[in-house]
C-alpha positions, -999 to +999 in steps of 0.1 A: -369-177-288-340-196-304-352-217-333-324-240-326-345-254-297-374-263-320-373-297-338-376-297-376-411-302-389-421-323-419-435-301-447-468-320-449-475-316-412-472-279-414-493-277-445-520-297-429-520-275-398-524-243-419-552-259-439-571-266-407-572-230-396-602-208-402-599-178-426-598-154-396-569-174-379-550-176-412-549-138-414-533-137-379-508-166-386-478-145-397-480-122-367-484-152-344-452-168-358-433-136-355-444-133-318-439-170-311-409-165-288-426-140-265-435-168-240-413-192-222-396-221-242-387-252-222-367-281-237-368-314-219-356-348-229-378-358-258-400-327-260-401-289-264-428-267-248-438-232-258-461-211-237-486-187-253-500-163-227-515-178-195-538-204-210-520-222-238-489-245-240-478-261-272-458-293-268-437-307-296-426-344-293-403-353-322-399-390-333-367-411-330-351-391-359-357-358-340-383-346-365-420-339-362-434-363-388-469-369-375-497-344-365-501-361-332-465-351-322-476-315-318-503-307-293-518-277-276-536-273-243-562-248-256-598-256-263-595-251-301-567-276-305-556-291-328-570-265-351-557-236-331-534-207-339-509-216-311-501-251-325-498-239-361-476-209-351-452-232-332-450-255-362-445-225-385-417-212-364-398-245-364-372-253-391-384-271-421-373-307-423-356-322-453-377-345-474-373-380-460-361-406-485-386-433-492-371-459-516-403-479-514-425-451-527-437-456-562-453-431-585-491-431-580-511-434-612-542-413-611-555-407-646-587-390-632-567-363-613-582-329-620-559-300-630-556-271-606-574-239-617-551-213-632-523-238-639-511-250-673-534-276-689-520-311-684-510-327-717-534-353-731-524-389-729-501-403-739-476-381-720-438-384-720-424-418-715-424-428-678-446-398-668-479-408-651-512-389-649-506-383-612-472-367-620-487-344-646-513-333-621-487-328-594-467-306-618-498-286-624-503-281-587-467-271-582-471-245-610-502-230-596-487-227-561-454-213-574-471-188-596-492-175-567-461-172-545-442-154-573-470-130-579-472-122-541-434-118-537-414-121-505-433-093-488-467-110-492-458-147-494-464-155-458-471-187-440-504-194-458-488-190-493-458-211-482-482-238-469-497-241-504-463-247-518-456-273-491-488-291-499-479-291-536-444-304-528-458-333-507-482-342-536-452-342-559-433-366-535-463-390-534-463-390-572-427-400-573-412-366-581-386-360-553-366-335-574-396-314-580-404-316-542-368-305-534-372-275-558-403-264-540-387-268-505-358-246-517-382-218-526-401-221-492-368-219-473-357-190-494-390-171-487-386-178-450-350-166-449-358-135-469-388-126-447-367-131-416-338-112-431-313-140-426-278-128-435-270-160-455-301-156-477-295-138-510-322-125-533-303-138-563-304-174-548-342-171-543-346-159-579-327-189-592-348-212-570-381-197-584-368-202-620-359-238-614-392-246-597-413-229-624-393-245-652-396-280-636-433-275-629-441-263-664-424-293-680-442-317-657-476-300-662-472-301-700-463-338-699-430-332-717-406-335-687-375-356-694-356-378-670-343-348-650-375-331-636-395-364-637-367-386-623-367-403-590-341-400-563-311-405-585-319-440-598-289-462-602-284-486-631-260-514-636-227-502-648-209-535-651-172-536-643-154-503-639-118-492-636-116-458-621-088-434-611-089-409-583-087-372-593-093-352-561-116-349-531-138-320-522-153-311-488-191-305-487-207-281-463-243-270-467-264-243-451-288-269-438-262-286-415-249-314-438-212-321-441-190-347-458-168-353-488-171-360-525-142-379-542-140-372-579-130-401-602-122-407-638-130-439-657-106-455-682-130-444-709-127-407-698-162-406-681-164-387-648-176-405-617-179-395-580-183-412-546-199-391-519-203-394-482-226-365-470-246-367-437-258-343-410-229-330-390-218-296-404-182-284-404-168-311-381-180-339-404-169-321-436-133-319-422-133-355-408-149-372-438-119-365-459-101-393-442-131-416-436-134-450-450-149-455-485-183-472-482-182-491-515-181-529-518-156-535-490-128-515-507-101-510-480-095-473-488-103-440-473-113-410-493-078-395-489-063-426-504-089-431-531-083-395-544-048-405-553-053-442-561-078-463-581-105-489-578-117-519-598-154-521-593-175-553-601-213-551-603-211-513-603-243-492-600-241-457-615-266-428-615-272-405-645-248-379-631-220-404-625-225-412-588-214-446-578-238-466-556-230-489-528-255-517-534-252-552-519-238-567-551-210-541-556-175-553-550-145-529-551-108-537-550-080-511-546-059-506-577-030-484-586-038-448-594-023-424-619-007-390-617-022-361-636+006-364-662-004-400-670-033-414-690-062-413-687-060-383-663-037-363-686-065-359-712-083-335-688-055-310-693-048-315-730-075-291-745-075-253-741-098-242-714-120-222-738-126-253-759-133-275-729-156-251-709-182-249-737-191-286-732-195-284-695-226-263-691-251-290-702-231-319-687-213-304-656-178-318-650-144-307-640-121-286-660-083-289-661-058-264-673-021-253-669-018-217-657+008-192-645+001-172-613-004-134-619-014-122-584-042-117-559-074-099-565-091-096-531-099-132-520-094-145-556-063-155-575-056-142-610-039-166-634-032-168-671-035-200-691-002-212-705-010-205-741-007-176-765-033-147-762-050-164-733-072-142-711-068-137-674-087-163-654-100-158-619-096-186-593-123-182-567-124-203-535-147-233-540-160-228-504-156-195-484-156-211-449-123-200-432-119-234-416-115-251-450-083-247-469-094-232-501-089-195-493-056-201-474-041-221-502-050-195-529-035-167-508-003-187-505-002-193-543-007-156-549+027-149-532+045-167-561+039-147-593+050-166-624+045-200-607+033-227-632+004-246-617-018-273-630-054-267-618-085-289-617-118-272-608-153-264-616-161-234-640-185-209-626-215-205-649-225-171-634-191-153-635-168-143-664-137-165-668-140-179-632-129-213-620-135-228-585-103-249-581-106-281-562-069-293-565-036-281-579-004-298-589+029-291-607+031-286-644+051-314-661+084-301-675+081-266-659+111-254-639+092-229-616+064-250-603+051-268-572+072-293-553+047-316-537+055-347-515+057-380-533+029-395-513+005-367-526+009-382-561+013-349-578-017-330-565-029-311-535-066-311-525-072-274-517-100-281-492-080-306-471-042-303-479-024-272-468+004-258-490+036-250-470+068-232-479+085-264-487+060-271-515+072-241-535+104-236-554+133-221-535+146-202-565+133-168-575+107-165-603+122-162-638+128-127-652+100-131-677+074-138-651+042-118-656+036-088-634+004-082-614-024-073-638-059-059-635-086-081-651-098-069-685-134-059-693-161-081-678-187-088-705-213-095-678-207-064-659-206-042-690-237-056-706-271-039-698-286-073-689-284-062-653-316-043-660-335-076-667-319-093-637-329-064-614-364-065-628-367-102-621-354-098-586-377-069-580-406-092-588-393-119-564-389-094-536-421-073-541-444-093-564-461-082-595-470-048-581-433-040-577-426-050-613-454-027-625-440+002-604-405-004-617-417+006-652-427+040-638-406+069-625-378+090-641-353+062-645-373+030-649-356-004-649-375-011-681-356+015-701-352-007-732-330+016-752-297+003-737-308-033-742-317-028-778-286-007-786-264-035-771-281-061-793-303-077-766-336-071-785-352-103-773-344-095-737-360-060-741-392-076-756-395-102-729-390-075-702-417-054-718-441-084-719-434-091-682-442-055-672-473-056-693-486-087-675-476-073-641-497-042-648-526-060-663-559-055-644-588-074-660-624-062-657-656-083-656-687-077-678-698-049-654-665-031-657-653-040-622-616-047-616-609-084-611-579-104-598-551-106-624-539-140-636-509-153-617-505-179-645-498-155-673-475-134-651-455-164-641-451-175-677-438-140-687-414-140-657-401-175-665-396-166-701-375-136-692-356-155-666-347-184-689-336-161-716-314-141-692-297-173-680-290-183-716-277-149-725-254-147-695-242-182-702-232-172-737-213-142-724-195-163-698-184-188-725-171-160-746-150-146-717-129-178-717-116-172-753 
């Protein structure tokens, strides 16, 4: 059966269906989902039918949006319906729908909400400003569900465990925590992809998703969450009148079928802004949206024009991360733009990259620098910043899809060693001295540099514009141009932190039992000597604590083995994961110097 034929299912509908099954049917659910395509699948206008054997037919009738959002939209012809295995298996085999935006939803205050057993104790009142009792209880529920899923690992976190996460995610949404809900849905999708061995699903991505979910849930459950984890769906606040200048545009293409464009802007005060247009549509929409009209206050510009021009915005609404809203009271008027060599845009390229990158981890933004091309390194481009004693930097395609222009443009640039290029991009927090370039332009005053058309205003958007031979200097490179070089030592690759990363990923893949087993054998992952000798003493201690919790088997008063605590194990795993992220971030920052 092709899952493309099945309509997406709302998380709460699937969670309710799993909850309605008996214990005996729950044990058979994973096998039923795996065998869901054995029967015939018939798609007609407005419905999809799945046959289970000779006696049962499940019919899915999505709503106007093409999604199963109500329990009554999924029915089965068997006598046990709706609490039957056939109906639940069909819902479990269908794709998981994205959380629907509900601007009218308000946080539900429920001071009497009881904490979930085994979860962190909710903080006593008063809790953090703006955090309700219902939100604290929802965070506790998310923690409990996520801890159980982590302890089980991919191999044992089947449909029932995933349904508990979906139910906790829906509770978080009702409490006004859409970001926490989204974090839970990412984990569920990652578990599904890993169990189904999807090529696009990486274990490292699922490990990151678990860390973000557990961290968010822990902050919410303790009542100390700030505006990030407890925030709504990017609340917009009045920004007054703004004068913004276009920097570049970036195609957006997600694994869940969304496509569009983000145009990056810079305010007269140096603050970064963005204007996005992302909707379902995939690659076709990502390519076409680059020239689509800007939906902001009637401004007569498209995204291609805005990336090289400017706007005067009256009654602006701005989110915490700089996204401009298109409310009814917003009015936008086209205004002249600026080249990268003019203020205020030139300030982005004034500081050394090593100095600028340190401030971008906590508040993500774009990094500008002037570099000289060294040569290709696989699909990447090696460059060297135009300053004394600068390290080699690696320019990595911002998006790997071959239909987008990032890879093609970097390969063309690699053919011109010594070329001076002004680069604007996003530093990679997980790779040493790596930048994902979004746009390039000529370096002011350089003789051997790009020759871009006047209408491009001195920059080329690598995801949309294609560099041609006429855009490069006709003369040969100067004699002093650098030769192709091999990158120097990679502090991330050389550090023994890979042992901690492998241990964390082992826990995600195989659960706590796999972590306990990793400490045994002739060459255990938990050989702490290399970590201590390299100075990573805290990492070694946290890894030892994690293994100890994974191997802990409590006994009752009669000496019988009991079920270990998923809560303590999840806390140990999260502590090791957060420390690893911080340690790697420190090494990445140092690689830019």
